[in-house]
N, C-alpha and C positions, 0 to 999 in steps of 0.2 A: 656375131651371133646374136640374134634376137629371138626370144622365146616368149610367146604370149600364153599366159596362164588364165584359164577361166575356172573359177572356183567359188565356193561359198564357205564362209567361216564356220558354219554349224555342221559342215559335212566332214565326218572323220576321215573318209577316203581322200578328201582334198588335202587334209593335213598330212596324211601319209604320202600322198603323191608328190606334194611340193617338197617334202623332206627327201624323198627318193631322187627327185630331180636335182636337188642341191648336192646330194652325195655323188650323183653321177657326174655333175659338173666338176666337183672337187677332185674326183678320181682322174679326170681328164686334164686337170690343171687349168680349168676355165672358170672357176668360181668367181674370180675378180674381173673377168673380161666379158662374160656373157651378159647381155642386157635382158633381164627378166621383167616383164610387165604383167601386173595382175589386173584382171578385168572382172567386173561384177557379173555374177550369175546367181540371182536370188532364187532359191528353191521354193521359199514360202514367204513372200513379202507381206502376206496378210496376217502373219503371226502377231498377236498382241505384244506390246512392249513388256508386259509382265511375264510373258513366256507361256508356252504350253508344255505339259508333261509328256515328253516323247515316249518314255517308258510305258506309261499307261495307254497311250495311243496305240503303240505296237501290240501291247497285250490284248487290247480290245479288238484290234484288227485281225490278229492271227490266232487268238484264243490260247496262247501259250506264253510262258515267261520268256522274254526276249534275251535272256542271259546267254543262251547258246549262240544266238546271232552276234551278240556283243563279243563273245570270246574269240570268234573268227577275226573280227576287226582288231581286237586287242593283240592277238597273236601276230597279225601282219604289222601292227605298229611296233611291237617289240623288236621285230626283225630289222626295223629301220631306226632303232635307237630311241623310240618314243615310249615312255612309260605310261601308256594310256590305260585308264580305268574308267569306263563309261559310266559307272555308278557314281562317280564324282559329280557328274553333270546330268541330272535328270530332265532338265528343261531345255527347250529350243527357243531361240529368240529371233526377232527380225534383225536383218543385217544391213539395212540400207544406210544407216549412219556409219557403221564400220567401213562399208565400201566407199562411202563418200570421203572419209579420211584417207583411205588407201589411194583413191584417185588423186588427191592433192599431195600425197606423199611422194608421188612419182617424180615431180620436178625437184623435190628436196633431196632425192637420192636415198630416201629411207623406206621406200615402199616394201622391199623384201623383208627388212627387219621388222617393220610394223606388222606385216602379214603374219610372220612367225609369232610375234608377241600377241596378236589377237587370237591365233589358234591356241597358244599356250594359256592365255587367260581364260578362254572358254573351256577347253578340254582338260587341261592339267590343273587349273586352279578353281574351276567351277564357278567362274564369275559371270555376271550378267553383262554381256557385250552390247546391250541396248541401253544401258544405264549411262546417262550423260556424264556423271562423275567419273565412272570407270573409263569411258572413252576419252575424256579430257586427260586423265592421268596417262593413258597410253600415248595419246597424241603428243603431249608435252615431252615425253621421253624420246620422241622420234621427230624432233625438229619443228614442232608447232608451238606458237605462243598460246597462252591460255585464252587470250582474246580471239585469236584466229580460230582455234578449235571450237570455241563457244559459238562464234558466228556461223561456221560451217554446219554445226549440229542443229542450229536453230533456223536455218534458212530453208524454207520449203522448196525453193528453186533448185537447191543442191540435191534434194531428194529426187526431184523430177529428172534431173540429169542422170543420177545414178540409176533410176528406174529405166530410163531410156537406154542406157548402156546395157543393162541386163536384158531388156526386150530385144535389142539388136543382136545380142548373142543367140537368143532363141530363134530369131528370124534368119540367122546364118545357118541354121540347121543343127546347132548344138543342142542335144537332147539330155545330156547328163554331164556331170562334173565329177572329178577334175578332167579338163580337156586342155591339151597342150599343142601349140602350133610352133614349129621350128622354122625360122627364117621365111615365114609365110608360104612354106612349101610342103612340109610334112606334118601330119597331125598324129597325136597319140591320145587315145581315149582311156581314161581310168588310171588307177594307181598301179601302173605296171612295174615289174621288177626293174632294178637299176640297170640291168643289162639292156633292156629295151630302150631306156632313155639314152644310154650311151650310144647305142646303134643309131637312134634317130638324130642325135647331135652330130655324129660323125657323117651321116648321110647328108645332113643339111650343110655341113662345112665343105664337103667335097663336091656337092652338087650332083 
């Protein structure tokens, strides 16, 4: 079983969707056998490294306090075992460096764990996931040497490859994330209930 996951680290529904997928795989006894591959899909690659205040942007766009919008996301997160409080993280950051590390974590076998760590650092701990110090810390905890992580984060060619991967996802017709492809046959869009993921997995297995 191969599952391709298209997501962005600053997307709360991506965090929820990947957790629901993990729970679905676990319930089917496939957590250790399914090959889950994360792919870059950058929602806003032009965000400055210092971050933008997403809460203020939403307030200016809709003219209301975004808390009601946040409560819906937080409620869905709690249903999936995530203690999400979006007030912990008012800023959104560019994610090209995080996605670059994720791409290189694949061959190391630490990609899934690193993705979860990045989501946790950003949403649960309120950390800046565009900060090289923070990124190196997370990378070292997931199979990278400090030298390797530093090289990847400072190499503009790596950013170009990551940008290309994100662009290719858009060119494939993916318009929103999270987006999941099962055995290159069935696709599920959005952070669907675990039952939907289980059904997709079973369909992909049986053909």
